[in-house]
N, C-alpha and C positions, 0 to 999 in steps of 0.2 A: 567124536572130534569136532569141535565145533569151531565153523570158521567166523571170519570178522562181522557179517551180517547177521547174524544168529547173535550174536554178541552185545553188537549193537541195537539189535531191537529187544533184544532182554532189560539192556540196560534201560532202554525206550519206558516198555510196560511197567518197571520199577520205579520209575521218575514220575509217571502218570499215578500209580498205587501214591504213590508218595505224597502226591497233590490230594488225591479224592481226599476229602472229609469226611468225617464219620460222624459226624454232627453237622447240624443245619450251622452256618457261620453268622456269627455274632460280630463283625465289620467285613469289611470289603474286600474281594480277591484283587490281589495284586500282581497275579500271572495269570491270566487267562486260558484257559484249554479247553476247547469245543468239545473232547470226550471226558470231559470229567462230570458227573451228576453231582449240583454242588445244592440241590434237596435230599438227603439220605433219609432225614426224617420228615415223613409227609404224613395229611390229616387222615386218620382212621374213616375214608368216608363208605364206609357200610351203612344204607338204609338211609342218607340223610333226608331229610324232608322237600328244603327250599336250596342247598346249595350243591353246586358240582366242583368238583375242583379237578385237573389235567396240570400234571405236573412235567413238564421238560427238564432238561440238564440246568439249563440258565433261568427260567422262568417259571412260574406257575398262575394258569390260567382261575380264577374263580367266577362261575356264573351265581351269579343271586337272581331264583328264579321268581321270590319275594318281590322283588322292585326293578326284576328286566333291568339289571344291571350285570355289566360285565367286568371283572378288575383282572390288570396282567400287574402281577408283579415279579418284579427279577433282580435278581442276587447282584450288589452293586460292585462295580467291578467289571462287570460282563457286559455284553453290548444291548443296546437298549434294543427289545424284539418290535416286529411290527404286526400287530394285531388287530386284522379288522373289527370295526365291531368296539371296540372293548371302549370302556368311559375313560378309564383311566389306564396309565400305564405308570406305573412307580417301583421306585429302588428301594428295594429295605436289607437289611430290615431298618424300618423309620426311626427314628430317633426320637420325634415327637408328634405333636398331632392338638388340635383344637376342636373338642367338642359342643354340641349343640344338648345333649341332656344328660342328667344324672345316670343316666341305666349302664351306661358305659364302665361307669367308675371301679366298681366290683368284678367286675370282668378282667379289665387292667389289674387292679387290686392284686388276684388270684395268679397272674400271670409274672406278679413283681413289676409291673409297669407302671406303679400309679404317677414314678416321679416323670414319665411321658408327655401329660397334660401340662401345655403350655399355656395356652387362652380355651376359655368359656366360652359360648356367646353371652349377650350383654344379659344380667339378672337371673345365669346360671347357678353363676358359683355359689350366692347364697344361699341355695339350695340344699347343695353337697351337704348330706348328712357325716358320710365317713371321717371318723377321728382322727385319722392319719392322713389327707387331704386339707382336714381343718389345720393340723398339727403342720406341713409343710408351710401353710400359708401365713399361720402366726411367727413362726423362724423368718419367711422371709416373703414380705408381701412380693416380690417381683416375681415370687416361682410359677404364680398361676394368675393370668390376668384375662378380666372379662376384656373383649371387642371393645372397645369404643362405640358406645351407645347413642352419642351425636354426632360424630363424624365418623359416612357411610366409606370413602374412601381410604381413611384410616382402619378402618375394621376390618375391608377388605388384604390391607396390607398386611394388620397383624396375623388373619389367618392364612397369608399366603407364606408369613414366614414360616407357617410348618409343614411339615412333613403332606397331613393328611386334615384335611375336614371333615369328622365324622359328625352324620346326619340322617334326619330322616324328615320330610316335607318341612326342611327348614328354605324358608321366602330366599335368605341372602343367601342359599349356595348358587341358587341360578348365576350368580355372577363372579364366583371365585373357578378357580382350576385344578383342584386339589381335592372335592369335594366327592365323598364315599359316603351311599345308604350303610346306616347302622339300622335296620328295623326291627332289634330282638323284640323290642316289648308289644312290637304289632301283631309280631306272630302271633297265631290266633290257640296255636295249642302250645301244652307243654314238650312236648318231641320236638317242635321246631326249635323252641325258645334256650334251647342249652343247646343248640349247635352253634350258636354262636362265639362262646369262647374259642374254639376253634378257628373259625373267619379270624379274630382278632390275631391271634396266636399267629396265623402265616403272614400276615405284616411284621412281626419281630422276628422272624424264621424260629420262632417255637411251637413247632406243631408238635413236637414230641412229651412237651408241660403239657397244651391243648389237650392232648391225647391221655395223657394220666389223669387229668384235672375231670376230665369229662367222662370217664370211667369209672372214676370215685363218686363224681355228684350222681351219675345213673342205676351205681349197684347201689350208692346207702338208699337213694328213692326206690329202688326195686324193692329190696327189705325192709322198710318200712311198711308200703304199700303190701308187699306177703303178709306181714305179722297182723295187719290192721285188717284185712280181710277173709285171713283164718277164725277172726270172733264171730259171734253168732247174732249180734244187733246191727240194725242198718238205721238208725236216725235221719232224719228227711232234713236237708240243710238248704236255705236258700240266699243265693246273696243279693240284696238289696240296693238302692240308690234311690235319694231325693234328689230333685233338681228344683232350685230357687228359681224362684219366678225372675225372668230380665227382659221384659219385655215381651210383646203379646208376640215374637217371632220365637222366644224361648220361653213359653209359660211354666207355670210351675207344673211338676211331673212327680210319679212317682213309681219307680221301676223296680221287676222283678228281671233279677238278668240268667241267662242259660247259655255262656258262652265258653267257647272251647274249653281254654286252660281252665277255667274256677269249675267244669263238667270232669274236669281232666281230675285235676285234685280231690274233689269229694268225694269223685267213686273210688280212687287211689287210698283215701282212708277212711275208708271202708262206710262209707255214708250214702243215700241216696239224692242226686243231685234234685232239687224239688222243679217239677214242668210243671205249672199252674193250667188248669183250665179256660180253653177257652170261652167268655163268656161276652156275647155280642152286646156290645152299649157300654160299657164300661173299662174296655182297654183295648188296647190294639199291639199289634206286632210287628215288629222289624225285624229284617236279616234271613238266617238259616239256621237251623237247629244244629247245622254242624259247625260255624264258626262263632256269629257274635247276634244270638236269638235276643230280644230285650221285647220281655211284657208290661207296656204303657197304661198305664191306668190315670183316668180322670178324678180321680175322687181318692182321698186317703182312707176311705169310707172301704171303698171297693177294693183297695188296696190289701188292708187288714184283713178284710173277710177271707182274702182270696191264701193269706197267708197261714187259716186254723188247722190247716194239718201239719204245720211246721214244726221242726222239735229246737233247731237252731236256726241262727241267722246271722248272716254276716255284714255287714253296713260297711259298703265304702263309699258313700257320702264322702264328700272335700273337708265341708263346712263342720263335721259332728264328731264330737271326740269322747261325749259320754252319756248314758242314759237320759238324761235332761235335755241335751242334741234329739237327742234319736226320738221322744216321749214327742218335745216341740215339729219338729219335721214331718213326722207321721202321724200327730193327732191322735197317738195311740194316751189311754189314762192309764193310771195306776192300779186302777178295777180291775182292766180288762182280761178278756176270758182268754187274751189266747196265750198259748201255752209255754209258744216260749218268753215271752214275757215276764209273764206269774215267776217262770223257773229262772228266770236272770241269764237267758241265755242266747245274749246279742252280744256279737264279738264286730273289731274294727282292725282293720290291718293299718296301723296308728300308730303301734307303742315308741318306736324310735323314730324321733327327730331332729330336726339340725336346731340349732337356737339363733341362726338370723334370719329367714322368713318360713319357718315350719318346716321344711322339706322334709318330706316323708323317704324311710331308708328302705320301705316298704315296695316302693315304685324305683325308686335305685339299687337294692340288691336281690330281691326276691326271683326277678326272672331268671338269673342264674343258679343263686342259692333254693333251687326245688325243693332238695329234701328237707332247705329247715321251713320251708313254706307248710309241708307234706307233714312234718313232727309237728307244727306249730297245730294245724287243724287238728292231726291225730290226738293232740294233747286233750281236746274237747272233744270227738267220735269217739275215740275208744283210750281214755287217758292210760290205761293199765300196759299199755305195748311199749310206751316212752318213762314211764314209771312216775310217781308224785315227785320226784326232784327236777325233771324237767320244767327249764323256765322255756318260755315261748322268747322268740326272738320278736318278731312282729306284729305280731295277734294278743291283743288283749279284750279282756271281759271289760265292756262298757259301763257294768255297776260296781264293779270291783278295783282296776287297774289304772292305774296312774301310765300318764304319757313319761318316755324317760329322753331328755335332751342329749342327744350326745356333744361330746366338745373335746380339743385337742386332747385333754387330760387324757383319754379314754387306750388313746395311741398306744401302745406299749413299745413297736420299734417301725418309726418311720421307713427306717430302709429295706423294711425286712417284707416280701410278701406276705399275703392272705393264707392263711393256712386254710386248707379243704375241711370247713366242720363236717364231721359224720356226727350222725345224731345214734347213740349207743341201742337198740330195743331191749327191754328188760323182760318182758313175757315173747318169749319165742321159740319155736320147734327147734332140732337139734339140724335141720339140713338150712333154719334162719342164722343158728347162731355163725355156721361155715359161711354164711355171704357175710354176717358182719368181720371173721375176722380178715376175709379176701379187701373187707374195703377199708379196714383201718392199716392192711399190708400196702395197700397204695397209696393211702398218701403218708405213710412214710416215708416212701420212696420220693415223693413230694418234696419232701426234709432236707 
């Protein structure tokens, strides 16, 4: 037989259970209960590189070791916590933001939050190549506004009018009260760069969706890498860059890069990242082999000679758009004996650009769409893996392929989230085909 106390206790337990959300809230709590876990969906934080998440019942803490910054996010409608050492304590889910970089755009589009962008720093908006962001602005010019370039006080007011100012090493951030570091493109390796979708998802209480996106992208990346590395050949790939002279402080230079994300992609594409021999008097080495090693040559002749063993060249020079630019920048002749040039194996990650300032889709989207970058590379290193019908999104042959200007016309649905792109493996083992089915199932769950 149940007494009054037992009945009251049971009723209270049922009431608390009724209040406890089963998914993260997209609004504010109207009746706060300290016993309720307001974040049932949490970031899958196993084996993260630079981010650490701690969940309490009504707030979550993110430690960003890359930028040495701690951010606290508390559920709207619950008490604001006091967390010593926190750079920011922000109510979530956020509704809008200011960005100082185009890199954040595709992360937001995958999460279905492109319309959260309300301001960009001066000069940024014109570099955004996303067709749907362009469509937003074309439909309503006030939907996204660049902050005032002439009036710093007004610019700071515009930034302060949004919930968060996402930036990385932006000078104006020191004068703001809502700045949060978003160093995704500065993260040296592929693995670390892929983790920032979860970081952004936490600000929107979209951890569940962020986990799905991250898993789908990582699964497809692993599937592509497995297929490419099951091949028997290993072409040698060099990532190069030409630096135009900007006076004595910044002399003309020719560089071979051996950066972590580049070597990660190259190895995953079933190729060998080129590591030149150090020849005294012709080049200098900066950085470490683990992160950002660059081999700089003091003459184009020494640079070209160093590339003799290379089969494929990826030119990351900002100003180069075709083979003529490449020939001029690196002083290479059409009759050059260098095999990669004679076989027309010079590629550039600048296929899709914006119509405004020539903003590069690679810089905007490749940091998160790593599976697409890998597929683009595989289409060159082992084209049979992705098939002849595969059309690279970011990569183009400098001799053959033209650039594609992205406009608002390419936007299919301005209100919809960007669908996670999954690249099909054409040549795969039975085990790899199973991985393909798994990845496609994950993507279907996002729709």
